[in-house]
N, C-alpha and C positions, 0 to 999 in steps of 0.2 A: 142174352145180349151182354156186351162188354162195357166196362167202365173205361172211358177214353180221356186221356189228357193230351191236349195240343199245346205245344210250346211255340209261341210266336203268333202274333196277330196280323201278319202280312196277308196279302190276298190268298196265297196258297193255303195258309193255316185257316183262314176264315172259310174258304170254299170247302176245304176238307172237313172242317168241323160241321158245317152245314149238311154236307152229304152224309156224314156218319150219323148225325142226329136223325136225319130222315130215314136212315136204315133201322132206327130204333135203339141205337146205343145211347148211353148216358155220357154226355160230352161236357168237358170243362176246357176252357181256353185261357192260357196265361200269357200276358203281354207285358214286357218290361217297361214300355213307355206308357204315357197316360192317354194314348190314343191308339185306335186300330187303323189298319190300312197299309203299314209298311211303306213301300215306295209311292203309294197314292197319298203323298203329303203335299202341303202347300204352304206358302209364305205370304203374309199380308202386310202391307205397309202403305199408309197414306192413301187409301182407296184403291190400291193396286193389289191384284191377286196373281200369284205365280205358282204353277205346278212345279214341284221339285222332282217328280218322277216321270212316268210315261206321259207323253203329250198327245198320244193318239191310241186308238183302239182298233184292232183287227179281229176277225172272227167273232162278231157280236153275238152270234147265235149261241155260243158257249155260255154267255152271261144271261141270255134269255132263258136258257135251259135251267139255270140256277133259280130263276124267278125274278130277275131284275127286269122291270118294265119301263125304266126311264127312257124318255124320248131322246134319241141321238140325232146329230146333224152331220152331214157329209160336206167337208170343205170343197171348194170349186175344183181344186187340183190336189193330187197326192203330195207333191213337193216341187219346189223350184230349186234346181241344182245350178250353181254358178261356179265356173271353172276359173283357174288362175289366169287363163288367157283372155278372160272377159266374156266368153261365150256362155250361153244359158240353155238349159234343158228343162222345159216344163213337163213334169210327169202327170199324165192324165189317166184316169181309171180305165177309160175305154181303150182296149188294145189297139184298135185301128188308129185312133188319134195319137196314141203313144208312139206307134211305129212311124207315123208321119212326122212326129216331132223329132224322133231320132234321125230320120232321113234328112230333115232340114239341117240338123246339127252336123251330121256326118254323112254326106251323100254316099249311097251304096250300102249303108249299115241298117237301113230299115228292115230289109229282109232278114238280116242277121238277128235283129231284135225279135222278130216273129219266131225264129227258130229257138232263140234263147227262152222265150216265154213258153213255147211248147215243151221244152225240156223241164222248165220250172213246174208246169202243170203235172207232168208225169212224175216228177220227183215228189210233189205234194201228195199225189195219189198213193205213191209207195209209202210215204211217211204216215199217211192216215192208217194204212194197214199194219204198220210195224211200230216205229218209235212212238207215235202218238197213241197207239192202241194199248200199250202196256209195257212192262219190263222187257228189255231186249232178250233176256235169257229164256223167255217164254213166247214163242211165236204165236200170234193170234191166228184164228181159224182162216182169216181171209188173206194171210200173207202168202206171197209167191216167191219162188227162188229168184225171179227176174227183178224183184224189188231191190235186191242188193246192188245190182248193176245200175238200176235207175237212179240211185243217189250218188253215182260217180265216186265210190268210196276211196279211190286212190288219188283223187284230185283235191287240191285246196280251192278255196273260193276264187282266188286270183287265177289259178290254173283254169278254172271253168270260164272265167271272163276272157282269158286269152284264147280259149277254144272257139269262142263265138265272135269276138270283136277285135278288129285291128286298131281302132281308134283308142288311144290311151285314156281319153276322157270317159268313154263308155266303160272301160275297165275300172276306172275309179267309181263310177256309178254302181256297178255290180259289187265292188269291194265294200261299199258303204254298209251293206247288209251284215257284215261281220260285226260291226260295232253295236248292232242290236243286242248282241250277246256278250259284249265286252271283250271281243277278240280282235285279231288281226286278219285281214284277208289273205295274208301270206302263210297263215297257220290254220285258219278255220277250215272245216270241211266244206266241200262244194255243196253239201246238202242245204246250207243256208240260202243257196240260190233259189229255193222254193218260195221264199218270202214274196217276191213279186207276183207269184201266182195268187197268193192270198190278197195282196193289195189290189190287184187289177180284177180279181174275181169277186171278192167280197167287200172291197172298199176299205177306206180308212175313215174312222168316225171320231166324233168329239161329243162329250157330254156337256151340255150347257151348265154353266156354273163351275166347270172344271172336272177333270177325271176323278178328283178326290170324292166327288159325290157318289161314285160307285161304291166306295168304302162305306159311306153312310147307309147306302141301300143294303149292302151285305150285313151290316150291323143290325138293321131292323129284321132281316130274315133270320139271323142267328137268334135274336130274342124270340121271334115267333116260333122257332123250332125247339125252343127250350134249352139252348146252349147256355151254360153258365160262363160268363166272361169276367175275368179278373184283370184289371188294368194296374199299371205301376207295380207289377208283381213278377219280378224276374225269377227264373228257375235256375238253381245252382247245380243240380245234378240229376241224371236219370239213374234210378236205383234198380238193381237186378238181384235175382236169386238164382244161381245156376244158369240154366239156358234161357231164362225168360225175364222180362221186365216186371217189376212190381209196383212202379210208380215213379214219382219225382220228389225231389227235396227242393223246397223254395229257398230263396235267399234269406228269408226270415227264420229258417230252421224248421218250418213246418213240413211234415211229410204227407204226401197225398197219394193214396193207393190208386193204381190203375192196372188194368189188363193190357191196355194198348197205350203206347206213347207215340205221338206223331211229332216229329221235330221239323218245324218250319224254320230251320236255320241252315246255314252253310254246313256242309259235311265236315269241314275242318273245325268248326266251332263245336259240333257234336262230339267228334272223336278226339278233339284236343282238350275240351273242358268239361262237357256235360257227361260224357261216358268215355273216358280216355281209352284209346285203342291204338297203340303205337304203330302196329303194322299198317292198319288202314290209313292212319294219318300220314305215314311216310309215303304211301302209294299216292294219296291225294296231292301231297306237296310236290311230288315229281311232275304232276301235270301243270303246275304253275298257276298263278292267280290271273284273274281277268283284269282288265283295265277298270279304272273308276272314272269319275267325272268331276270337273270344276264348273260351277255355275256362276254367271254374272247376271243378276236380276236387276234390270234397268227400267226405271220409270221414265218414259220418254214423252216430252211435250209434242203436241201436234200429231198429224196423221201422215203416214208415209204412202205416197201414191203407188198403187199397184202391189203393195206388200202382201204376199200370201200368208196363210196360216203357218206353213212350214217352209223353211229355206235352209239349204246347205251350201256353204262356201268352202270349196275344196282347196286343200293345200297345193302348192306347186310341186312338191316331191312327196308322194304318198308313201313310198318305201322308207324314206328317211323318217317320216312322221311316226310310223309304227316301230321302226328300230329304236327311236328315242324312247317310246313308251315301254316296249317289252324287252329290249336288249340292254338299254342304258339306264332305265328307271328314272327318266327325267321328263318333264313336260316338254312337248315339242315346241321349237321356236317358230315354226310355221304350221300351226294346227289347222285341221279342218274344223270349221265353226258351224254349229247348228244354231239356228234362230227360230224359236217358236213364239208366235204372237197371237194368242187366243182372242185378244180383243178385236181382231179382224172379223171374227164371227160371233163374238159374245160381248155385248156392251157392258156386262156386269163385271168384267175383269179389269177395267181401268176407268178412271174418271173421264167425263165427257171431254173429247178433244185430245185425249192422250192414248198411249199404247203401252202394253206390258211386254217387254222383250225378255224372254228367257234365253240366255246365250250360254251354250254348252260346248265344252271341248273335252276330248278324252285325254286323261292323264294317268300316270301310274298310280296304283292303289298302294301308296306308301305315305308316310308322314310328310306333309308339305314342308316341315322344318328341315328336311334333308334335301329339298330341291335346290338347285344351283341359282334359282331366282326367287325373290320374295313374292308372296301372294299378291300384294298390291301392285308390284311392278308387272306381274304376269297379267293381271286384269287390264292394266293400261296398254300392254302389248296387244291383247285381244281387241280392245276398242280401237287401237291404231290400225290393226289389220282390217277391221270392218270399214274404217274410214277409207283405206286404200282401195277397198272393193266396192266403194260407192255409197256407203252408209256412215257418214260422219255424224255422230251423235253428240259431239262435244258441246254444241250450243243448245242442245235440246234435253240434256239429262237433268232430271230432278234428283236422282240418286242412282248408284250402281253398286248394289250389295254383292259381296262375294261369299260363296259357300264352297268350302274346300271338301275333299273326301271325308276328312275327320268331322267336319260340321254336319254333313249329311248323315253320317253314320251315328254319331253320338246324340244329336239333337232331334233327328227325324227318323232314324232307322232306314234311310233311303239312299241307295246308290253308292254309299261310301265304302262299304266293306269289300275286300277282295273276295271273289268267288272262286274257290279252288275246285278243279275238276269239273268245270262247267261243260255243257254239252258241245262246246265249240272250241276245244283246245286240241288242235292237231287233226290230221286227216281222218283218223278213225276215232275221234273223241267221243262220238255218240255211243260207241261200244265200250268206252272206258269210264263213263260217268258213274259215280257212286250209285249203288243199287237203291231202289225205293224200299226194299226190305233191309233192315239192319241185321247185325250179328246176333241179336237176341230175339226170341219169339215175342211178338207184340211190339217190336220197334220198327218204325217206318220213317222214311225221309221224304219231305215234300218241299224242301228248300231249293234255293236257286241252283245249287250244284247238282241236284238230282232230277230236275224236271227236264223234259226233252227239247231244250232250246231256249231262246230269249223272248221276252215280252209277256204281257199279261195273259194272252191266250194259252201260252205254254205253261204258265203257273197253274192256270185252271185245269189244263189237261193233266198236269202232275197230280193235282188233288183228286181228279177222277180215277187216275191209276191207283193211287193209294187207297181210296175208298173201295175200289174193286178188290184189292188184295186183302183188306180187312174183312170184307164180306166173305171171301174164300176161306180165311183162316178162323174167323169167329162167328160167321153167320150174319144174317141181316138182309133184308130185302129192300132195295131202293123204292121209295114211294114218291 
């Protein structure tokens, strides 16, 4: 069995450490922050609790397989989409109800949604046999030649939406799935269109107490599996000898021997700082960074009639919004606004008679000091746009805290960093993502840029892929 060091205690690092320990390896995990969980972070103030990372969970069976048995609840609807013209689309899990809702919004398009959903299911089946099954350079036994065509490799997500829908609002609805991976629908591969098959097939779930509780559960499983966890312990470098890794050097100067090093970091951080590799870094940089997020965490007095757990308020000009983010490097003046309010389903998240609004907009992953608008002014703009769209919070706000990309990265290790070479940058990006095997024997990547897509399930799938590679290379049987 091997001595394994995992760099980074995000969900990918935790899941990979757990799987490797269960294979019989001796595993140590080093995290630079004083907490585990990465994006599964939360902010608390005056009796309110806000999730700073993912607000929903798909593919819950992946977490059950790890041993998490926490009870989950399913919100009444997947999401409420509000468009700039004032119309509304309520997304329901049941495909028949969803198609009927689409038909109500855009007569004649219900049948088109059924066709789109059928494509999404076929795409998901193909992804299960290929991208989700392991590194793309090694076809799995169940892969088929037709799987390549099933994911529409020559199309963008926006191109896929145009293939199925005439109504521009429904094209916006499809394009929204690009943001799950920090990308633009005009650049992201059509394969992201498989996400609706997950949502309508397996549901969208919430963990009472907030999704950060999943990190607590994983931490207990790590302890039970014998993983040594070191918090507030940043790693300064991956050390090598010839063609293989030999361990890591901590920021304190201590050297830790290892046969296997798993980097739960972005590939750009690995090849730029921990194990400098100029050629790989240049190739990753050419793919460009993902978007990041700005959060407004609002403590709101009173209850909002009919407010769902998840709402999306679309911008009036989607193409301009993403051009602002990716082409001009500035926060959009008319952003699409996501609102999550977990207190709708969970009374522990806000004081009695109040609501916790997590308001998120996509912004460039760059220093907010270089934005053409100040952070405070941008927060006020977002609240003004919400007021125009029917939710004026001005007389109900207890507070409205702002978290910039830099805040999320430096204070919580969540959402703030640019992800280079993510699985959703360009039509063929899934084939261009950094490999899960690194350039030295014993080096593996399980960070955001190397897993097969966006969201918590994809991080967990990435951990399974790396654990399988380590088992091939160093032995070990999953128990």
